[in-house]
N, C-alpha and C positions, 0 to 999 in steps of 0.2 A: 137560707139555702139557695141563694141567687138573688135575682131581682126581687124587690118588694112587691107585694100585690098592687100597691098604688101606682107603680111605675110600669106594670106589665099589662098587655092586652089579655083579657080573660073573658071566657064565656061561662054562663051559669048553667049547670046541668040540671036535669029534672029532679035529682035527689038533693039539690041545694048547694052541692059543691061547685067550686070554681076551677076551671082548667086554664092555665096560662099558655099563650102560644106566640109564635114569632113568624112573620111571613117574609119570604125572600123571592127573588126572581121577578118575573113579569106580573102585572096585576092579574088576579084570577079571572077577571072578566075578559081579558084578552088572551089567556093561556090556552094553548093546545093540549098541554099535559099538566095535570095537577097531582102532586105527590105529597104524601104525608110521611115524614121521617120519625121513626120510633126509637128513641135513644136507649142506651143500655144502663148497666148498673153504675150508680154513682155519677151519672152524667146529667144532662139537662137540655133544654131547648137551645141552649147556647153552644152546643157541640159543634165541632168543626166538621163541615162537609164540603170542602172546596179546595183540597190540597193541590191546587194548580193555578198558575197565573192566568190560564186561559178559561177558567171555569165560568166566570161571569159572562164572558163572550158566548160560551157554549149554551148557557141557559137562556140567554137572549136569542141566540140563533134558533134554538129548538122551541122557543116560547114556552118555557117551563115555570110553573108556580110551585114554590116549595113551602110546605107548612111544617114548622118544627113546634112541638108542644112539650110541656113538662108533665110527665106521667104523674099519677096521683101521689102526693106527698113529696114530690121533687120540685125544686125551684120555687116558683110562686103559685103552684097548684095545691089545692087542699088535699089533705090525706083522706083516704078511704079505709075506714076500719074494717070494711068487709071486702077488701081487695080479693079478687079471684081472677082466673083466666077470662071468665065471661065478662066481669066488670070492665076489664081492660079493653075487651072488644067493644062493649057498649060505649065507653068513653071515646073511642076512635070514631065510631059511627055517628055519635051524637055531635061530636066536634065538627065532623064534615057536614052534618046537616045544618048546624047553626051558622057555619061560615058559608053555607050555600055552594058547596063544592060540585053539586050535581049528583046524579045517580051512581056514577062510578069514578074511581080514583085509583092511583098507584100507591103502593106501600113500600117502604125501604126499612127493614128491621135490622138494627145493628146490635151485635153481641147479645146481651140479655133481652134487648128489645125484640128478639126473635119470638119469644113466647107469645106476646100479644099478637104478633103477626101470624104465627101458626094458628092462633085462635080465630083470627079473621078469616083465614082460609077454611076453617071448620064451620064457622057460624054465619059469616056474611060473604061467601064467595061471589055472590051476584053483584056486590059492590066493587069488586076489584078488577081493574083493567090489567094489572100485572103486579108481580111481587119480586123484590130482590132482598135476599138475606146476605148480610155481610158479617163473616165470622160469627155465625149463630151458635148459641149454646145448645147443648144436647142434654136431655133429661134421661138420666141413666135408668129410670123406671120404665122406659118404653120397652114393651114386651119383644119387639122385633129385633132389638140389638142383641148380637150374639153374646151369650153368657160367658164364653171363654175369653172374649175380647175385653168386656167390661170388668171381669173378675181380676184381670192382670193390671187394670188401670188404677193407680193409687188414688186418683180423684174420686173414685167411687166411695172409698172409705171416708175421705174428707167430707164429702157431701152428706153422707149418711150421719156422720158425727155432727155436722153443722145443723142439719134438720132436727136431730134429736135434742141438741142443747138449745136450739132456738125455740123449740116448742116448750120444753120443760124447765129450762133455767135461763131465760133471756137476760136477767140481771147479772148472772154470773158471766155470761158471754160478753155483755157490755164491759164489765170490769176487766176481763181478760184482754180484750181488744185494746182498751186504753192503757192498761198497765204493762202488758206483756208484748202485744204486737207492735206498739209504738214506743217501746222502751228506748230506742236510740234514733228514731226518725220521726218526722212529722207527716209523712205521706205513706199510705198503704202501698202505693205503687213502688216507692223507693225501698220499702222493706221487703218486697217480694220480686226481686229482679229475676228469679228463677222462672218466672212465668213469661218472660219477654226475650225474644231473640235480639240480635244486634241492631236490626232495622228498627224494632220497637223501642229500644233504648234510645236511639237517636230522636225518635218522635217525642219521647218523654222529656227530652232535654229542651225542646223548643215549643211544646204544646202544653196548654192547660185545658182541661175539659172534663175533669173529674172532681168537681168542687166539693162533693160530699165525702170523698175518700181521704180526709185529713184528720189528724188528731184533734184539731180544734173543732171541726164540724161534728165529729163523731162523739164528742163529749155531750153534745145536745141529744137528749133522749128521743126527741121526735125524729131526728135524722137517723139515729140508730134503728128505731122502730120501722121507719120507711124502708131501709135497706134490708132489715130482717124479714119483713113481710113480702117484699119483692123476691127475695131468695126462696122463701118457703113456697110461694105459689109457683115460681119457675121450676123447682125441683120436686115439688109435691106430686100428689096423685092426680093425673089428668083423666078426663073421660074419653080420650082418644089419643092417637099418636100419628105422626106424618104418614105412616104406612096405611092408615085407614082413610086417607083423603082420596077423593075422586079427582084425579089430575089428568088433564087432556093436553093435547098440543096447543089448544087455545087458551090454556091457563097462564102461559108466559111467566113461569116461575124460574128464578135464578138463585144459585147459591155461590157465593164467593168466599173462598177460604184459603188460608195460607198453609203450606205444607209444613212450615216450621212453627205453627200455632201451638204454644205450650199450655194454653188454657183449655182448648178444646181439640183434641187429636183429630187430624184430617181423616184418620181411618173410620171415625164414627160418621162423618159426612158421607163417605163412600157407602156405608151401610144403609143410609137413607136412600141413596141413589139405586141400590139394588132392588129396593121395594118400589121406588118411584123413578123409573128410568127416563121419564119424560121431563124431569127437571133439568134445566140447563146448569151444569156444574162447571165452575171455573176455579181451578186450583193454582195458586201462585207459588211457584217453586221455593222462593226465598221469603215468602210472606210469613209474618207472625200474626198475633191477634189484633194488632192495631193497623191492619192493612187499609182501613178506611182513611187513614191519615197520610198514606203514602202518595207521593206526587203522581198525579195523573190517574189514580185508581177511580176517583169519584167520576171523572169524565167518562172513563170506560164503562162504568156501571150504568150511568145514564144512557149512553148510546146503545148498550146492549139491551137494556130494559125497554127503551121507548122506540128505537128504530128497529122494529122486529125483523124487517126484511133485510137489515144490514147488521145483524147481530155479530158482535165482535167475537172472533175465534182465538184471539190472542192467548188467553189463558185456559182455553178449553182442554180438559183432560183427554188423553188418548184412550 
């Protein structure tokens, strides 16, 4: 599922599992800012977060240390059979401690990597200097979401069906994915172009970053089980929702979302903003779900997150 354990840097957690990681940017001993990036569904620590020729110059200018890691079961990290929202938070906190990042750090959660990030805001807010969500997923079980809105959203039914069959008939789901979903293609992304706008399609033509979402990989039961467990925790029953969090002007939380995102409707992000108006919301007019790969977006995200007194207003919603 990516680099072999032998070729990856890994830390051993208290429960005996290993987490693999990759470091970029300036050495952490010299860094002014330390950021942990939380990858999404089917991705890994090798995800692209630098879609600009000036990105390397930017992180050197700002003195940024970037830490990418494979979430449990992904890449070269060991699986956690007891995966939960809390265990994802514990993995992040322990990784930060073992790599001596200090008492506080920044988080960037991408797509489904948003649920561990929300979990950190709930359980370890004192460890966070600031947070950026990029095209974050939304759990349709959050009580504050307007029922009229989610009832009309076909994704609600797909997720309910996915949770039910994942729980009660995982073997059948595995067979269906291999035999039916991949009947005429080798990539789940190619088989579902309906979820991507024209800008996303251009990204998919030149980027690889979803190593587990291929027919070859999904034949492996451990790969399937990791994705299934991740999906079930993300869209399962939480003990809180974003509306419950205590967010102040000092929290420095940003959400970046595309108005043409076909995976997560932008209207759902606006619902979160109604409950948490102190979150900085940036809506990209022609952005799809893969905005993290658009040229210049990562640069802008970093500047807005780190340079608080110079926060970019480029994509701020009116």
